[in-house]
DRENKE-570737 format. One record per residue: residue number from 1; residue in one letter; x, y, z of N, C-alpha, C in turn. Coordinates in steps of 0.1 Angstrom, whole numbers, plus 5000, padded with zeros to 4 digits. Layout:
# residues N
 lumfi fido  n.u  n.v  n.w ca.u ca.v ca.w  c.u  c.v  c.w
   NUM    A    X    Y    Z    X    Y    Z    X    Y    Z
...
# end
This chain:
# residues 248
 lumfi fido  n.u  n.v  n.w ca.u ca.v ca.w  c.u  c.v  c.w
     1    X 0353 3173 8717 0353 3175 8703 0340 3181 8699
     2    X 0340 3191 8690 0328 3197 8685 0319 3187 8679
     3    X 0306 3187 8683 0297 3177 8677 0296 3177 8662
     4    X 0295 3188 8656 0295 3188 8641 0307 3182 8635
     5    X 0319 3185 8640 0331 3180 8635 0331 3165 8638
     6    X 0326 3161 8649 0326 3146 8653 0318 3139 8642
     7    X 0306 3144 8638 0298 3138 8629 0305 3137 8615
     8    X 0313 3147 8612 0320 3148 8599 0331 3137 8598
     9    X 0339 3135 8609 0351 3127 8608 0348 3113 8614
    10    X 0337 3110 8620 0334 3097 8626 0336 3086 8616
    11    X 0330 3087 8604 0333 3075 8595 0347 3073 8592
    12    X 0355 3083 8590 0369 3081 8588 0377 3076 8600
    13    X 0372 3081 8612 0380 3075 8624 0377 3061 8626
    14    X 0365 3056 8622 0362 3042 8622 0371 3035 8612
    15    X 0373 3041 8601 0382 3035 8591 0397 3033 8597
    16    X 0401 3043 8604 0414 3043 8610 0416 3030 8618
    17    X 0406 3027 8626 0406 3015 8634 0406 3002 8626
    18    X 0398 3001 8616 0396 2989 8608 0408 2987 8599
    19    X 0415 2997 8594 0426 2995 8585 0438 2989 8592
    20    X 0438 2991 8605 0449 2984 8613 0445 2970 8616
    21    X 0433 2967 8618 0428 2954 8622 0428 2945 8609
    22    X 0429 2932 8611 0428 2924 8600 0413 2923 8594
    23    X 0413 2923 8581 0399 2921 8574 0396 2906 8575
    24    X 0384 2903 8580 0382 2889 8584 0372 2881 8576
    25    X 0366 2887 8565 0355 2881 8558 0361 2875 8545
    26    X 0361 2861 8543 0366 2855 8531 0357 2858 8520
    27    X 0362 2858 8508 0355 2860 8496 0347 2848 8492
    28    X 0334 2849 8487 0326 2839 8481 0329 2840 8466
    29    X 0334 2829 8461 0338 2830 8446 0325 2832 8437
    30    X 0313 2829 8442 0301 2832 8434 0298 2847 8432
    31    X 0305 2855 8440 0303 2869 8438 0309 2874 8426
    32    X 0319 2867 8420 0325 2871 8408 0314 2874 8397
    33    X 0305 2864 8396 0295 2864 8386 0286 2877 8389
    34    X 0283 2880 8401 0275 2892 8404 0282 2904 8400
    35    X 0296 2905 8402 0303 2917 8398 0304 2918 8383
    36    X 0305 2907 8376 0307 2907 8362 0294 2910 8355
    37    X 0282 2908 8362 0270 2912 8356 0268 2927 8355
    38    X 0276 2934 8362 0276 2949 8362 0284 2955 8350
    39    X 0292 2946 8344 0301 2951 8333 0295 2949 8319
    40    X 0301 2956 8310 0296 2955 8296 0309 2954 8287
    41    X 0316 2944 8289 0329 2942 8283 0328 2942 8268
    42    X 0317 2937 8262 0316 2937 8248 0315 2951 8241
    43    X 0312 2961 8250 0312 2975 8245 0325 2982 8247
    44    X 0335 2975 8253 0348 2982 8255 0356 2983 8242
    45    X 0362 2994 8240 0371 2996 8228 0385 3001 8233
    46    X 0393 3003 8222 0407 3008 8225 0405 3022 8230
    47    X 0414 3027 8239 0414 3040 8244 0428 3046 8245
    48    X 0429 3058 8245 0442 3065 8248 0443 3065 8263
    49    X 0455 3067 8268 0457 3069 8283 0448 3080 8289
    50    X 0447 3091 8282 0438 3102 8287 0423 3097 8288
    51    X 0419 3089 8278 0405 3084 8278 0403 3074 8289
    52    X 0413 3066 8292 0412 3056 8303 0411 3064 8316
    53    X 0419 3074 8318 0418 3082 8330 0405 3089 8332
    54    X 0399 3093 8321 0385 3099 8322 0375 3088 8326
    55    X 0377 3076 8322 0368 3066 8327 0369 3063 8342
    56    X 0381 3066 8347 0383 3065 8362 0376 3076 8369
    57    X 0373 3088 8363 0368 3099 8369 0375 3104 8381
    58    X 0388 3108 8378 0397 3111 8389 0395 3125 8393
    59    X 0395 3127 8406 0394 3140 8413 0406 3141 8422
    60    X 0414 3152 8420 0426 3154 8428 0424 3163 8440
    61    X 0425 3157 8451 0423 3165 8464 0434 3161 8474
    62    X 0446 3166 8472 0458 3163 8478 0458 3167 8493
    63    X 0463 3160 8502 0467 3164 8515 0477 3176 8513
    64    X 0474 3188 8520 0483 3199 8517 0497 3196 8522
    65    X 0507 3200 8513 0521 3197 8516 0525 3204 8529
    66    X 0533 3197 8537 0537 3202 8550 0528 3201 8562
    67    X 0516 3194 8559 0506 3192 8570 0504 3177 8571
    68    X 0498 3174 8583 0493 3161 8586 0502 3149 8580
    69    X 0498 3141 8572 0506 3130 8567 0516 3134 8557
    70    X 0517 3147 8553 0527 3152 8544 0536 3162 8551
    71    X 0537 3161 8564 0546 3171 8571 0561 3169 8566
    72    X 0564 3157 8563 0577 3154 8558 0577 3149 8544
    73    X 0585 3155 8535 0585 3151 8521 0593 3138 8520
    74    X 0587 3127 8514 0594 3115 8514 0593 3110 8499
    75    X 0603 3112 8491 0602 3109 8477 0601 3094 8475
    76    X 0595 3090 8464 0593 3076 8461 0594 3074 8445
    77    X 0601 3063 8441 0600 3058 8427 0590 3047 8427
    78    X 0578 3049 8421 0568 3038 8422 0573 3026 8414
    79    X 0572 3014 8421 0576 3002 8415 0564 2991 8416
    80    X 0555 2994 8425 0544 2985 8428 0531 2993 8429
    81    X 0520 2987 8428 0506 2992 8431 0501 2982 8442
    82    X 0497 2988 8453 0491 2979 8464 0476 2983 8465
    83    X 0468 2972 8465 0453 2973 8465 0449 2970 8479
    84    X 0440 2978 8485 0435 2977 8498 0419 2978 8497
    85    X 0412 2974 8508 0399 2978 8510 0396 2984 8524
    86    X 0388 2994 8525 0386 3002 8537 0380 2994 8548
    87    X 0371 2985 8545 0362 2978 8555 0356 2988 8564
    88    X 0353 3000 8559 0346 3010 8566 0332 3011 8559
    89    X 0322 3007 8566 0308 3007 8559 0300 3019 8561
    90    X 0306 3030 8565 0298 3043 8566 0306 3054 8559
    91    X 0319 3053 8557 0326 3064 8551 0329 3062 8536
    92    X 0325 3073 8528 0328 3072 8514 0341 3078 8510
    93    X 0344 3079 8497 0357 3084 8493 0359 3099 8497
    94    X 0349 3107 8498 0349 3121 8502 0352 3122 8517
    95    X 0346 3113 8525 0349 3113 8539 0364 3110 8542
    96    X 0369 3100 8534 0383 3096 8536 0392 3108 8532
    97    X 0389 3114 8521 0397 3126 8516 0398 3137 8527
    98    X 0386 3140 8533 0385 3150 8543 0393 3147 8555
    99    X 0391 3133 8559 0400 3129 8571 0415 3129 8569
   100    X 0419 3126 8557 0433 3127 8554 0438 3141 8554
   101    X 0431 3150 8548 0434 3164 8547 0435 3170 8562
   102    X 0426 3166 8570 0426 3172 8584 0435 3164 8594
   103    X 0441 3153 8589 0450 3146 8598 0443 3138 8608
   104    X 0430 3134 8606 0422 3127 8615 0426 3113 8617
   105    X 0433 3107 8606 0436 3093 8606 0450 3091 8613
   106    X 0450 3092 8626 0463 3091 8633 0466 3076 8637
   107    X 0479 3073 8639 0483 3060 8643 0495 3062 8652
   108    X 0498 3053 8661 0509 3054 8670 0522 3055 8663
   109    X 0529 3065 8664 0543 3066 8658 0553 3060 8667
   110    X 0560 3049 8662 0569 3042 8670 0578 3033 8662
   111    X 0590 3030 8667 0599 3021 8660 0593 3008 8657
   112    X 0594 3003 8645 0588 2990 8641 0573 2992 8638
   113    X 0569 3004 8637 0554 3007 8634 0553 3019 8625
   114    X 0542 3026 8626 0539 3037 8618 0551 3048 8620
   115    X 0556 3053 8609 0567 3062 8609 0564 3076 8611
   116    X 0552 3080 8608 0549 3095 8607 0537 3098 8616
   117    X 0530 3089 8622 0520 3092 8631 0506 3093 8625
   118    X 0505 3090 8611 0493 3091 8603 0492 3080 8593
   119    X 0480 3076 8590 0478 3068 8578 0476 3076 8566
   120    X 0483 3072 8555 0482 3079 8543 0482 3069 8531
   121    X 0476 3072 8520 0477 3064 8508 0474 3073 8496
   122    X 0474 3068 8484 0474 3077 8473 0460 3079 8466
   123    X 0452 3069 8466 0439 3070 8460 0428 3062 8468
   124    X 0416 3069 8468 0405 3061 8473 0394 3061 8462
   125    X 0389 3048 8460 0380 3046 8448 0367 3041 8453
   126    X 0356 3047 8448 0342 3041 8449 0336 3039 8436
   127    X 0323 3036 8435 0317 3032 8422 0317 3043 8412
   128    X 0317 3056 8416 0316 3067 8407 0328 3077 8406
   129    X 0338 3074 8414 0349 3084 8414 0361 3078 8420
   130    X 0372 3083 8417 0385 3080 8424 0391 3093 8428
   131    X 0395 3094 8441 0401 3106 8447 0416 3104 8450
   132    X 0424 3114 8445 0439 3113 8448 0442 3121 8460
   133    X 0450 3115 8469 0454 3122 8481 0468 3126 8482
   134    X 0477 3117 8475 0491 3120 8476 0496 3119 8461
   135    X 0507 3127 8458 0514 3125 8445 0519 3111 8445
   136    X 0520 3106 8433 0524 3091 8431 0539 3089 8434
   137    X 0547 3100 8434 0561 3099 8437 0564 3104 8452
   138    X 0554 3102 8460 0556 3104 8475 0552 3092 8482
   139    X 0559 3088 8492 0556 3076 8500 0543 3078 8508
   140    X 0535 3068 8509 0524 3067 8518 0528 3059 8530
   141    X 0518 3057 8539 0519 3049 8551 0507 3040 8552
   142    X 0507 3029 8543 0495 3021 8541 0498 3006 8541
   143    X 0511 3002 8542 0513 2988 8539 0522 2981 8551
   144    X 0534 2984 8550 0544 2975 8558 0554 2984 8566
   145    X 0550 2995 8571 0559 3004 8579 0571 3008 8571
   146    X 0583 3004 8575 0595 3009 8567 0600 2998 8558
   147    X 0590 2993 8550 0593 2982 8541 0590 2986 8527
   148    X 0592 2977 8517 0590 2981 8503 0576 2985 8499
   149    X 0567 2980 8507 0553 2983 8504 0550 2998 8506
   150    X 0555 3004 8516 0554 3019 8518 0564 3026 8509
   151    X 0576 3020 8509 0587 3028 8502 0587 3028 8487
   152    X 0579 3019 8481 0580 3018 8466 0566 3016 8460
   153    X 0555 3016 8467 0543 3013 8461 0532 3024 8463
   154    X 0524 3025 8452 0512 3034 8452 0501 3026 8459
   155    X 0494 3032 8469 0484 3026 8476 0470 3030 8471
   156    X 0461 3021 8468 0447 3023 8464 0438 3017 8474
   157    X 0429 3024 8480 0419 3019 8489 0405 3018 8481
   158    X 0399 3007 8483 0385 3005 8477 0375 3007 8488
   159    X 0365 3015 8485 0354 3018 8494 0344 3007 8496
   160    X 0338 3005 8508 0328 2996 8511 0316 3001 8517
   161    X 0314 3014 8517 0302 3020 8524 0289 3015 8518
   162    X 0278 3015 8526 0265 3011 8522 0261 3019 8511
   163    X 0255 3013 8500 0251 3020 8489 0261 3020 8478
   164    X 0273 3017 8481 0284 3017 8471 0283 3004 8464
   165    X 0285 3004 8450 0285 2992 8442 0299 2986 8442
   166    X 0302 2975 8449 0315 2969 8450 0320 2965 8437
   167    X 0311 2959 8428 0316 2955 8415 0322 2966 8406
   168    X 0314 2977 8406 0318 2988 8399 0331 2995 8404
   169    X 0332 2994 8418 0344 2999 8425 0356 2991 8421
   170    X 0355 2978 8421 0365 2969 8416 0370 2973 8402
   171    X 0360 2974 8393 0364 2977 8380 0371 2990 8378
   172    X 0366 3000 8385 0372 3013 8384 0386 3013 8389
   173    X 0388 3005 8400 0402 3003 8406 0410 2996 8395
   174    X 0406 2986 8388 0413 2979 8378 0417 2990 8367
   175    X 0408 2999 8363 0412 3009 8353 0423 3018 8358
   176    X 0421 3022 8370 0431 3031 8376 0445 3024 8377
   177    X 0445 3011 8381 0457 3004 8382 0464 3002 8368
   178    X 0456 3000 8358 0461 2999 8344 0467 3011 8340
   179    X 0461 3023 8343 0466 3036 8339 0480 3039 8346
   180    X 0480 3035 8359 0493 3037 8367 0504 3028 8362
   181    X 0500 3016 8358 0510 3007 8352 0516 3013 8339
   182    X 0508 3018 8331 0512 3024 8319 0521 3037 8321
   183    X 0517 3045 8330 0523 3058 8332 0536 3057 8339
   184    X 0538 3046 8349 0550 3045 8356 0558 3033 8353
   185    X 0554 3025 8343 0562 3014 8338 0562 3002 8348
   186    X 0550 3001 8354 0549 2990 8365 0543 2977 8358
   187    X 0549 2966 8360 0544 2953 8354 0532 2948 8362
   188    X 0524 2940 8354 0512 2935 8361 0515 2926 8374
   189    X 0526 2919 8374 0530 2911 8386 0535 2920 8398
   190    X 0535 2933 8396 0538 2942 8407 0525 2949 8411
   191    X 0514 2944 8407 0501 2949 8413 0497 2938 8423
   192    X 0498 2943 8436 0497 2932 8446 0487 2936 8457
   193    X 0482 2926 8464 0473 2930 8476 0480 2934 8488
   194    X 0474 2941 8497 0480 2944 8510 0486 2932 8516
   195    X 0480 2921 8515 0485 2908 8520 0499 2905 8516
   196    X 0503 2910 8504 0516 2907 8499 0528 2912 8508
   197    X 0525 2923 8515 0536 2930 8523 0536 2925 8537
   198    X 0544 2917 8543 0544 2913 8557 0547 2924 8566
   199    X 0539 2926 8576 0541 2937 8585 0549 2931 8597
   200    X 0563 2934 8597 0571 2928 8607 0572 2938 8618
   201    X 0565 2934 8629 0564 2943 8641 0560 2935 8653
   202    X 0566 2938 8665 0563 2930 8677 0549 2933 8681
   203    X 0542 2943 8675 0528 2946 8679 0518 2939 8671
   204    X 0522 2931 8661 0512 2924 8652 0515 2910 8652
   205    X 0504 2902 8655 0506 2887 8655 0507 2881 8641
   206    X 0498 2885 8632 0498 2879 8619 0503 2889 8609
   207    X 0515 2886 8604 0522 2896 8594 0514 2899 8581
   208    X 0507 2889 8577 0500 2890 8564 0485 2894 8566
   209    X 0481 2906 8562 0467 2910 8564 0458 2905 8553
   210    X 0446 2901 8558 0436 2896 8549 0429 2908 8542
   211    X 0436 2914 8532 0432 2926 8526 0437 2927 8512
   212    X 0429 2931 8502 0415 2934 8503 0406 2922 8505
   213    X 0399 2921 8516 0393 2908 8520 0384 2902 8510
   214    X 0376 2910 8502 0367 2905 8492 0373 2900 8479
   215    X 0386 2902 8478 0394 2897 8467 0403 2885 8471
   216    X 0402 2881 8484 0410 2870 8489 0400 2857 8490
   217    X 0407 2846 8489 0400 2834 8491 0406 2826 8503
   218    X 0398 2825 8514 0403 2820 8526 0414 2828 8532
   219    X 0414 2841 8530 0424 2850 8535 0436 2851 8527
   220    X 0437 2845 8515 0449 2845 8507 0446 2848 8493
   221    X 0456 2854 8486 0454 2857 8471 0454 2846 8462
   222    X 0442 2841 8459 0442 2829 8450 0434 2832 8438
   223    X 0423 2824 8435 0416 2826 8423 0409 2839 8421
   224    X 0403 2844 8431 0396 2857 8430 0406 2868 8427
   225    X 0418 2868 8434 0428 2878 8431 0433 2877 8416
   226    X 0435 2865 8412 0439 2863 8398 0428 2869 8388
   227    X 0415 2867 8391 0404 2873 8384 0406 2888 8383
   228    X 0409 2894 8395 0411 2909 8395 0423 2913 8386
   229    X 0434 2906 8387 0446 2909 8378 0442 2907 8364
   230    X 0434 2898 8360 0429 2897 8347 0421 2909 8342
   231    X 0413 2914 8352 0405 2926 8350 0415 2938 8347
   232    X 0425 2940 8355 0435 2950 8353 0441 2948 8339
   233    X 0445 2936 8335 0452 2934 8323 0443 2937 8311
   234    X 0430 2934 8313 0420 2936 8302 0419 2952 8299
   235    X 0420 2960 8309 0420 2975 8307 0433 2980 8301
   236    X 0444 2973 8306 0457 2977 8302 0459 2974 8287
   237    X 0453 2963 8283 0455 2959 8269 0446 2967 8259
   238    X 0437 2975 8265 0429 2984 8257 0436 2996 8252
   239    X 0448 2999 8259 0454 3012 8257 0461 3013 8243
   240    X 0459 3024 8238 0467 3028 8225 0479 3036 8230
   241    X 0491 3033 8225 0503 3040 8230 0501 3055 8228
   242    X 0505 3063 8238 0504 3077 8237 0508 3084 8251
   243    X 0508 3097 8250 0512 3104 8262 0503 3101 8274
   244    X 0507 3101 8286 0500 3098 8298 0503 3109 8308
   245    X 0493 3115 8314 0496 3126 8324 0501 3119 8337
   246    X 0513 3125 8342 0518 3121 8354 0509 3126 8365
   247    X 0508 3117 8375 0499 3120 8387 0508 3124 8399
   248    X 0519 3130 8396 0528 3134 8407 0540 3125 8409
# end
């Protein structure tokens, strides 16, 4: 491999390994207070859908159609939003976008496993930006192989690289999820963690992945996950009815 190219994709290749492995670190509930200290909820007001999307600071950088993880067009009607964490401590949202475009995030294609030979999802979020990789009406490969998680859900990955503010990343993800709920008519109880989708495969021992690990308690969606859903609902309830731009 060319050394320069290796330096470019190494963070994303690391991510490819960890996204398949279980996230192992349980959440400390005291972190909620640290995250909330970064917010200024008293200053929040009502917003139009377009204004909420501007708060997300969305950048569209799609995997080119017909290449890598979009070689095959697979239509989807979004019914869920699935939240992930990268557990990649060196790759930012731009590294992930580049790796997805170049097809660097490969996975074994096999029956009962990955269907296309690549990992793909719809958005990667960090503290200052969200990047879109797939149209929201195309299937990704981020949850449960040939199950409803891949077939019906929009996948959002939250970055964890050093220097990234996790609290602000969580809140930006909540804003994006609220926008997607509004745009595609998705109810709050259909915003779920990766854990929600069992991966039924002879190659995986534990079907329920501890992901996003920093929103789980003891590897399960409990109080901290409910706190996140409350955060999504907070931003959803800020919305003034109006036109919303479709994201594909």
